N, C-alpha and C positions, 0 to 999 in steps of 0.2 A: 355490656358493651363495654369494650377496653377503653380507658382514658387516652386521649391524644397527648403525646409527649411533646412539650414545647421546647424547640431547639432555637438557641440564639447563636447570632455570628458575632464575632468581634467587631466592635465599631471602629478600630484601629486597622486591622489588617484582613478582616474578613473570613478569618479561620473559625472553626467551631470552637464555641466556649463549653467549658465544664464547670459544674457546680463543685465549690470547695467547702466541705462540711464546717472546717475550723474557721474559715473567713466569713462563712455565711453569705457568700457571693459567687460571681462567676469569673473564672480566670481563664486566660488564652494560654495555652501550653506553647503555642508558637512564639508569641512575642511578650509573654509575662504581664499582660495587662490584666487589670482588676475592674470589675463593675458591679454595681448592685443590681438586683433585678428590675428596678424602676428604669435605671439607665439602659439596661439591655432591651427591656420591651419598647421604649421610646425610639431607641435607634433602629430596632428591627421593623417597627410600624413604618418609620420614614423609608427604609429600604425597599419594603413591600410595595408602598405607594409610588415611589420612583420606578419600580419595575413594571407596574401597570401603565405609567404614563409612556414609558419607552418602547413598549410592545409593538405598536403600529410601526414605528420607525426602524425598530430591529428587523421586522418581517420585509421591509422595503429593502433594507441593506443586503439582507440574505438573498434576495431575488436579483440585485442589481450587481453584485460583486463576483469576481472570479479568483480562485485560488490556484496558484502554480507552486509546483515543488521541484527541487533540484536533486536530482538523483545522486549528484556527487557529494555535496555538503549537507543537504538536508534543509536548507533554508526554504522558507515558504513565504511567497510574495502575493501580495493582493493587487489586483487592478479592477477598473470598471469593466463592464461587459463589453465594450467596443475597443479595449486596449489588448494587444496580443503581446504578452511578455514572452521574449524569446532567449533572454540570457539572465543568468543569476548575477546580480550586481556584487555578490561576495567572491565568488570563485570563477565567474566568467563562463560557466558551462551552460549549455542548453537547459531550459526548464520545460517541464510538462504539465499540461492542465490536470488539476487534481479533482476540482469540483466547485462546489460553493461553500460559504461560511455560514455558521449560525449567527443569529442577530446579537450574541454577547460580544461579538467582536466589533460592533459598530461603535466608533468613537463619537464622543459627544460634541467635540470641538476640533477645528483644525487652523493652523496657521498657515496661509497660503504662501507658497514660493514668491519671494520678491525678486531674487536673482535669476537670470536667465542662464542657460548653458554657456553662452558666450562671456557672461560675466564671470561665471565659476572658473572657465578655463583661463581667463586673465588673471585671476587671483591665484590660481595654481602656478601659472608661468612666473609670476611675480615671486612667488614663495621659492620656486626652484632657482631663480636667478642668485639667490643669496647663499646657495649651497653648492660648493664647488666640485664635491666628490660623489655627485649622484651618477648612477649608471646611465649611459645613453638611451637604453631602451625605456628607462622611466620617463624620459622627456619627449618620447616619439608621439606622432600623431595617432598611431595605432592604440597607444596606451590611453590617450585622451578619449578615444571613442568608449572606452569601459567607464568613464564617468558617468554615474547615473543619479538622477534626481530621485531621492527616496524619502518618502514620508516614513520617519521613525516612530514607532508606538512608544508613548510616554505615559506613565501615570504620574500625575500632578496632584500634590497633596497639599491641604490645609491642615495643620496641626495646632489643637489647642493643648497648651502645656501649662502646668502649674510648677512654678519653679521656687525653690528655697536655696538660700546661700547664707552660710556665716563665714566670717572672715576676722582675723586679727589685724588691725591697720594701725600703723604708727605715724606720728607727726614729729619730726625732729627739728629742732633750731638751735643754733650756736651764736655765742656772742663772747666779747672780750671786755672785761672790766677790772680795773686795778692790777693789771698785768696778768690776770689770770683768763684762761679760755674755759668758758662754761658751755655746756651742752644739755639741753632739755629734751627728754623724750617722753611723749604722751602716747598711751596705747589705749585703743578703743575696740570694743566688741562690736562688730557691725553685722546687721542681720537685714536680708532682703526676702520678701515674700511677694511673688507677682503672678498674675495671670497673663499669659503670653500667648499670641497668635502668630504662627509662622506660615505666610501664604506662598502658594506656588512653587513648591519643593518639587523638581522633576527627578524622575528617575526612569530611565529607558527600560522597556519590557522586553528587549530582544537580547537573547543570550549571546548571539553571535558577534554583536557589536560591543567593543569595549567601553565599559563604563567610564573610564578615565578620558577616553576620546571625547565621550559625549558631553561630559563635564567641562572639558577643556574649551569647547565652543560655546558654552553659555555665557550670557544669559539670552533668553528668547522673551519678547515683549509680548505678554499675554493680551494687552489691550487691543492687539491686532488679531485675535483669535475671533473666529466666527462659527456658527453652527455648521456642523458637517453636512456636506452634500456630495453625492457621489460624483458629481462634475469636477471636484477638486482633484481626483485622481487621474482624470484624462491626460495622458502624455507622461504620467510619473508612475512609479512603483510605491507600494506600501509594504513594509515588513508585518508579518503576522506576529502579535506578541506570543511569546512562549514562557513568560514569567508573570505570574498573577501578583495581586496586591500583596499576598502573604509573603511571596517571595522577595519582593522588592521593599517591602516596610523596613526591614533592619538598615538599609541604606539611608532611607528617608528619616528614620527615627534618629540615627547618628548625626545627620545634618542638622535636625531640629534641636536635639540635645545640645550639641556643641555651639549653635547659634544663641541658644538660650543662655547657656554658660557664659559665653563672650559678652552678651548684652548686659547680663547682671554685674558682671565683674566691671564693665565700662561705667556703671553708675557709682562706683566707689572712687571718687575723684578727690584731689586736695590731700592725698596722704603721701608721706615719704616712701612708704613700702606697704604692701598688701600680702597677706598670706591667708589663702582661702583654706578653711578647715573642714568645710562640709559643703557639697553641691549636689542637690537632689533635684533632677528635672524629670517629671512624670508627664508623659503623653496621655492625656485623658481621651481624646477623640480624634480621629482623623477623617476627614472629608475628601473623597477621591474624585478625580475627574480623568477620564481615559481621553487623551487627545493625540492628534498627528502633528508632528513638528518637522519643519522641511530641512533636508540635509542633502547637500551635494556631496556623494561618497564614491571613494575609489580604493580598490586594492591592488597591490602589486606583488607578484611572486618573484623572489630573488633569492638564489642560492640556498633553496629549500625552506625559506621563511616568508611569511606574509606580512606585508606592510599596508597600513590603512591611512588614508587621508580624508579629512572631512572639512566640509565648509558649511557653516550656518546659512541655510538658504534663505534667512530673513536678514540678517545683520552683515554677512560677509566674513565673520569671524573664522580663521582657519586653524587647524591643528593636525599633526600627524609626526610620525616618527619617520625621518627619511632613510632609505636604503644606502649603504655605504659601498662605493666601489674600491674595494681593497687594492685593485691594480692602479688606479688613479693615485691613491694615497701612498703606496709603496714608491711609486714613481716620484712624487714630489718629495718624500723623505729621502730617497736617493739622491736627488739633485741637490738638497740641502746639505747632505752629508758630503757629497763631492765639494760643494762650494766651501764648506768649512774646512775641508781637508787642503783645498787649494789655497784659501787665505792663510792657513797655518803654514803651509809650504812656502809661499811667498814671503811671509813673515820671518820664517827662519832664514831664508837666502838674505834678506835685507839686514838682520842682525849679523 
């Protein structure tokens, strides 16, 4: 009878681990993490137990959800069984029913929408008032009809980090005595070694939505998150994630590592200058939660380019890159040029 080969998944990103003979442990070729066999075994037992507990709810989700696909841009949208999705929120083309989803796409929690469509339209109109060179079609009522309430799929991560930092720090003081100026410089070798926990680091799992746009409307208040129920999808769309934990982990790791680095630097106070000579932030374990976060989303096609506008459906924070009506801009520039020329001409006559 052949022996069963034990396979481990990375506790950070979920990718397959490989045994490294020289290190006598397991390494992740995707995110470069390293674990002992004991760490791998404990983490994978926890993953298996969680999968057993989630199985009944996954099956319920698969039965009650509907998956639509856009033939034009390939976006895949999720609704409940009573909602008919007729338009792709991304390119505005009709979508077609594709089938059902597997239970792995069931989110664990959701932050419900707090802003209504009317609230979102008001925020959008106020945002437009501050921008003089928008195309008229961008402000039309027909464009507002394309605004959609979308539950965006997010991977939310808690990262355990071991941080080490060394620095050369100086204290400088100056004084005058006997007609002479004195300066004293004290130099210190400073060391930090800390166990850090960064909670609630979000990374959207939809490749069609710009990461920078989603980061711009952060933060979300996770205290208002609730266990997912299909009823929350009623009247709204949800995007189907197409980027798994392994694919978004580099973004999460960068935010966790940069945050840890800044935190350790902030503890070095009371010095005239600080020069960090070594900074090592190692992500030891990442705990993931798949959540749906509310976003009012709108796209606009103008002169061959697509522009996106987003509003945090919980807080109302908005972000987007506005299209520029070059005709309006050139018209204003021409007026300014004529006005300047006229002022110069009149000034010449007076002289």
